Backbone bond lengths (Angstrom), bond angles and torsions (degrees), N, CA, C in turn:
res aa  C-N    CA-C-N  psi(-1)  N-CA   C-N-CA  omega(-1)  CA-C   N-CA-C  phi
1 X - - - 1.424 - - 1.541 110.62 -
2 X 1.289 117.55 130.12 1.482 123.34 -178.37 1.523 106.73 -110.43
3 X 1.331 113.77 129.74 1.555 115.64 -174.76 1.538 108.24 -139.33
4 X 1.365 112.35 143.57 1.506 120.52 170.74 1.558 101.47 -103.53
5 X 1.392 116.30 125.80 1.485 122.45 171.38 1.510 106.60 -99.85
6 X 1.191 119.09 126.79 1.486 123.66 -179.55 1.550 108.96 -73.30
7 X 1.290 112.67 145.48 1.442 116.66 -172.85 1.583 117.91 -58.87
8 X 1.325 115.56 -21.27 1.460 116.00 174.69 1.531 110.49 -60.83
9 X 1.325 117.65 -31.35 1.488 117.60 175.80 1.407 115.06 -69.97
10 X 1.279 122.00 -34.71 1.470 129.60 176.71 1.529 106.96 -65.56
11 X 1.306 119.32 -43.96 1.441 122.32 178.84 1.533 109.78 -61.71
12 X 1.313 114.27 -46.11 1.491 121.01 -178.42 1.481 109.18 -65.36
13 X 1.329 119.64 -39.08 1.504 122.45 172.67 1.477 112.05 -57.45
14 X 1.355 117.44 -49.83 1.482 118.75 -174.46 1.568 109.66 -69.72
15 X 1.349 119.43 -32.65 1.439 120.69 -173.74 1.592 110.21 -84.04
16 X 1.266 115.53 -40.45 1.477 114.13 -173.47 1.560 114.59 -116.86
17 X 1.317 117.38 -21.68 1.468 121.44 -177.07 1.411 115.52 43.95
18 X 1.344 115.59 46.39 1.531 123.88 177.93 1.555 112.22 -117.86
19 X 1.366 111.25 161.18 1.462 117.35 178.94 1.569 108.04 -62.81
20 X 1.249 116.93 150.93 1.481 126.21 7.72 1.609 112.85 -93.33
21 X 1.359 113.05 -15.16 1.504 112.48 -174.12 1.567 110.47 -63.85
22 X 1.317 120.48 -35.10 1.370 123.15 179.55 1.534 113.15 -62.50
23 X 1.250 118.06 -37.04 1.465 123.59 175.24 1.481 109.82 -67.43
24 X 1.340 116.14 -42.16 1.465 118.91 -177.12 1.470 109.88 -64.23
25 X 1.320 118.58 -42.46 1.508 119.67 -176.79 1.462 111.39 -84.96
26 X 1.382 119.87 -45.71 1.460 119.71 -175.88 1.518 114.52 -71.39
27 X 1.306 116.56 -29.58 1.506 116.90 -176.56 1.521 108.38 -105.76
28 X 1.376 116.17 -61.57 1.477 119.09 -163.82 1.570 107.88 -74.25
29 X 1.326 117.73 -43.14 1.480 116.35 176.55 1.475 115.23 -67.70
30 X 1.294 112.87 -42.22 1.470 120.61 177.63 1.563 114.68 -55.26
31 X 1.296 113.28 -41.51 1.512 115.83 177.88 1.506 113.98 -90.29
32 X 1.233 118.07 1.55 1.538 120.67 175.73 1.559 115.66 82.25
33 X 1.311 116.36 28.98 1.476 120.27 174.56 1.483 111.66 -65.99
34 X 1.315 122.13 -23.90 1.352 122.10 -179.70 1.552 105.27 -150.81
35 X 1.345 116.57 161.45 1.460 129.98 176.90 1.547 105.23 -94.35
36 X 1.311 117.30 121.24 1.525 119.34 174.54 1.534 107.21 -91.32
37 X 1.244 110.97 124.95 1.537 120.06 179.59 1.525 105.38 -99.31
38 X 1.318 113.33 144.15 1.500 121.44 175.40 1.500 110.58 -155.36
39 X 1.312 116.97 172.26 1.416 125.39 177.12 1.424 116.11 -136.02
40 X 1.283 124.46 157.74 1.456 125.31 171.67 1.622 110.74 -51.31
41 X 1.294 112.65 -39.44 1.525 115.97 -174.33 1.552 105.80 -67.02
42 X 1.345 117.18 -47.53 1.514 119.78 179.28 1.513 112.70 -63.62
43 X 1.207 116.72 -39.89 1.485 122.97 177.60 1.555 110.34 -63.02
44 X 1.400 117.16 -40.47 1.357 119.66 176.74 1.509 113.25 -69.19
45 X 1.311 118.07 -32.01 1.469 123.12 174.30 1.494 108.43 -62.83
46 X 1.399 116.83 -47.98 1.409 121.41 -178.82 1.555 111.71 -58.45
47 X 1.308 116.30 -40.04 1.450 123.01 176.42 1.534 107.84 -61.16
48 X 1.317 123.17 -45.98 1.389 126.34 -177.32 1.563 107.50 -63.59
49 X 1.282 115.42 -49.85 1.538 118.55 -178.72 1.454 111.26 -60.49
50 X 1.343 120.19 -43.24 1.465 122.72 -178.48 1.556 111.91 -68.83
51 X 1.308 115.76 -15.15 1.453 122.84 -177.09 1.538 108.78 -88.70
52 X 1.322 119.85 -7.03 1.443 119.60 -177.29 1.557 111.09 -59.73
53 X 1.285 121.58 129.38 1.445 122.84 180.00 1.555 113.92 -49.38
54 X 1.302 119.00 -41.88 1.468 121.13 -178.17 1.534 116.63 -63.52
55 X 1.381 114.06 -14.25 1.429 117.62 177.72 1.554 112.39 -96.71
56 X 1.234 117.32 -10.51 1.530 122.89 -174.88 1.491 109.24 -61.09
57 X 1.267 124.50 -26.19 1.457 127.04 -179.64 1.539 110.22 -64.47
58 X 1.329 116.27 -20.01 1.557 116.91 -173.97 1.498 111.97 -98.36
59 X 1.374 123.25 -10.21 1.458 126.58 179.44 1.403 108.44 -168.08
60 X 1.359 116.85 161.22 1.424 123.78 179.56 1.581 108.62 -98.84
61 X 1.355 109.04 178.42 1.527 113.72 -179.33 1.535 114.09 -60.26
62 X 1.259 111.91 -40.15 1.540 117.35 177.12 1.490 113.25 -56.63
63 X 1.230 119.12 -51.66 1.488 125.48 178.93 1.472 109.69 -61.90
64 X 1.323 119.48 -45.74 1.494 121.80 177.58 1.518 111.82 -58.20
65 X 1.339 117.91 -45.85 1.527 120.99 -176.69 1.557 106.61 -72.29
66 X 1.252 122.04 -36.26 1.517 122.60 -177.30 1.519 107.89 -71.22
67 X 1.372 114.95 -37.07 1.442 116.34 179.26 1.493 115.57 -65.80
68 X 1.377 115.44 -45.44 1.503 120.57 175.92 1.483 107.47 -60.95
69 X 1.283 120.86 -42.62 1.499 122.16 -179.52 1.575 109.01 -63.20
70 X 1.313 117.50 -39.75 1.478 118.41 177.22 1.488 113.95 -66.33
71 X 1.310 118.94 -39.48 1.441 119.85 176.95 1.458 110.19 -68.15
72 X 1.308 119.34 -38.52 1.550 119.56 176.40 1.543 108.37 -62.89
73 X 1.311 117.00 -41.89 1.501 119.89 -173.58 1.552 108.35 -70.06
74 X 1.319 118.87 -30.18 1.425 123.13 -179.74 1.557 112.22 -80.35
75 X 1.321 116.65 -10.71 1.492 119.51 -170.69 1.498 109.69 -107.18
76 X 1.404 110.19 149.80 1.487 118.43 163.17 1.478 104.46 -82.63
77 X 1.321 116.51 122.15 1.437 121.01 -176.97 1.536 108.74 -93.64
78 X 1.359 112.76 127.59 1.525 119.37 176.44 1.528 108.76 -114.76
79 X 1.323 111.95 141.11 1.521 119.02 175.20 1.450 108.64 -85.59
80 X 1.364 113.36 133.47 1.457 120.97 -178.82 1.531 110.43 -105.71
81 X 1.351 115.64 150.70 1.506 116.31 -179.64 1.549 108.44 -67.70
82 X 1.304 112.63 164.84 1.494 116.79 -178.98 1.485 113.59 -71.53
83 X 1.368 114.24 -28.83 1.545 116.06 177.46 1.580 103.26 -125.50
84 X 1.396 111.88 142.62 1.396 121.16 179.77 1.513 107.95 -132.72
85 X 1.360 117.47 155.02 1.450 120.86 -178.54 1.576 112.82 -67.70
86 X 1.209 120.33 148.33 1.479 124.50 175.75 1.483 106.80 -82.79
87 X 1.394 114.16 116.51 1.501 117.71 -178.12 1.583 105.89 -120.82
88 X 1.173 118.82 -49.29 1.514 126.44 -169.78 1.520 111.97 -90.90
89 X 1.311 113.89 159.64 1.527 118.31 175.47 1.464 111.56 -61.28
90 X 1.310 118.07 -42.07 1.519 123.07 179.49 1.569 106.47 -95.91
91 X 1.306 115.15 109.65 1.469 119.45 179.02 1.594 116.42 -49.88
92 X 1.348 112.38 -32.57 1.466 114.42 179.54 1.614 110.76 -65.08
93 X 1.317 116.06 -27.95 1.478 119.86 175.61 1.515 113.04 -65.66
94 X 1.319 115.85 -25.08 1.448 119.89 -179.27 1.553 111.72 -60.77
95 X 1.335 115.55 -28.58 1.466 118.16 -177.08 1.638 107.12 -74.55
96 X 1.297 116.61 -26.80 1.485 118.40 178.02 1.541 104.72 -70.12
97 X 1.364 115.55 -43.28 1.471 117.53 -177.53 1.548 110.21 -65.51
98 X 1.426 116.26 -40.57 1.446 119.61 179.31 1.573 108.73 -62.22
99 X 1.303 118.96 -39.45 1.480 119.79 -179.43 1.539 110.20 -63.49
100 X 1.350 113.90 -38.94 1.505 114.76 179.47 1.497 113.48 -67.12
101 X 1.356 115.34 -41.37 1.425 122.26 179.42 1.535 110.81 -65.14
102 X 1.252 117.90 -54.37 1.509 123.70 -177.68 1.530 106.05 -60.61
103 X 1.309 118.27 -45.66 1.520 121.21 -178.21 1.475 120.72 -79.16
104 X 1.314 110.53 5.76 1.447 118.78 -176.57 1.532 115.20 50.27
105 X 1.378 111.26 52.77 1.507 118.53 -174.66 1.527 104.19 -76.10
106 X 1.440 109.77 152.63 1.471 121.03 166.64 1.469 114.96 -85.34
107 X 1.378 117.15 -21.83 1.388 122.34 -170.47 1.497 112.20 -158.55
108 X 1.303 117.73 146.76 1.494 124.16 166.34 1.535 106.64 -109.72
109 X 1.294 114.62 136.70 1.462 121.99 -179.93 1.509 108.95 -119.32
110 X 1.396 117.48 129.29 1.565 116.35 -175.47 1.506 105.33 -159.37
111 X 1.277 111.56 166.23 1.470 119.30 166.75 1.578 109.71 -116.12
112 X 1.252 117.38 8.15 1.477 128.24 -179.06 1.494 110.30 -81.35
113 X 1.309 112.85 113.09 1.513 120.57 -177.47 1.500 109.66 -57.83
114 X 1.368 121.10 -37.20 1.422 122.94 -179.67 1.583 112.65 -58.74
115 X 1.255 115.92 -36.70 1.423 122.18 177.53 1.579 112.24 -78.23
116 X 1.416 112.04 -48.37 1.443 118.54 -179.06 1.515 111.50 -58.49
117 X 1.330 121.81 -34.86 1.449 125.55 -176.25 1.636 108.88 -67.63
118 X 1.341 115.40 -21.95 1.454 117.65 177.41 1.590 110.01 -73.07
119 X 1.349 117.91 -29.20 1.415 120.62 178.43 1.564 112.78 78.62
120 X 1.226 117.02 -49.03 1.461 123.38 174.78 1.454 113.32 -162.90
121 X 1.290 121.37 160.78 1.436 126.09 171.95 1.560 107.01 -122.75
122 X 1.308 115.17 117.59 1.492 114.98 -175.46 1.508 104.65 64.55
123 X 1.269 114.69 -128.95 1.507 126.38 172.76 1.497 116.30 -92.48
124 X 1.271 119.16 2.69 1.414 121.49 -173.74 1.531 107.86 -95.62
125 X 1.360 119.24 110.23 1.433 121.07 176.10 1.541 113.61 -67.72
126 X 1.232 117.84 154.40 1.472 124.67 -179.26 1.621 103.92 -119.82
127 X 1.284 117.55 115.83 1.469 123.83 -174.73 1.430 112.89 -123.91
128 X 1.335 120.74 160.67 1.377 129.35 167.06 1.522 109.97 -71.92
129 X 1.336 115.92 157.38 1.464 122.61 172.96 1.595 109.75 -50.24
130 X 1.303 115.18 -45.72 1.498 119.26 -174.07 1.528 106.97 -66.54
131 X 1.367 120.57 -42.40 1.445 117.62 179.01 1.513 115.09 -68.83
132 X 1.375 115.84 -32.88 1.419 120.77 174.68 1.559 112.42 -68.63
133 X 1.379 119.09 -34.04 1.362 121.03 175.58 1.555 113.13 -65.34
134 X 1.362 110.48 -41.14 1.434 116.96 -179.76 1.517 112.65 -61.91
135 X 1.398 114.21 -36.51 1.472 121.72 178.41 1.481 110.19 -67.08
136 X 1.366 116.68 -45.64 1.409 122.43 175.45 1.506 114.42 -58.23
137 X 1.314 115.16 -41.37 1.547 120.01 179.94 1.459 111.61 -71.43
138 X 1.282 118.79 -26.61 1.477 119.64 178.18 1.526 112.77 -78.52
139 X 1.359 114.41 -20.71 1.459 119.51 178.03 1.450 118.99 -87.42
140 X 1.412 114.07 -15.94 1.442 121.30 -176.31 1.510 110.01 -100.89
């Protein structure tokens, strides 16, 4: 299974390290139950988000940089075109969709209502982390 995890899940993982995202990353990604798809654009967005001053109370620069490097290392990186179609209410979410399409994803996982309201893009379903975890647990 090939999956794009939205950056809001990585931020949640770093800040709280609680289920369901902790189980998805610590157990299922670690043992290769799915391929994590990512792109330089999404990794750059993660870098920008984690650099917000209001988040600095939760981690230091060393942890932030190591976390981004870890996510990149665990990901299959796909190159996205310079221009992508506008699909979602939030244009930043279109990069998540583009990563899924270009990377031939089977699923998009997010906590973002703008993406979840779409339900799916083409044949790619958009699920919450809890629904994705349930799907992974049923396959193992």
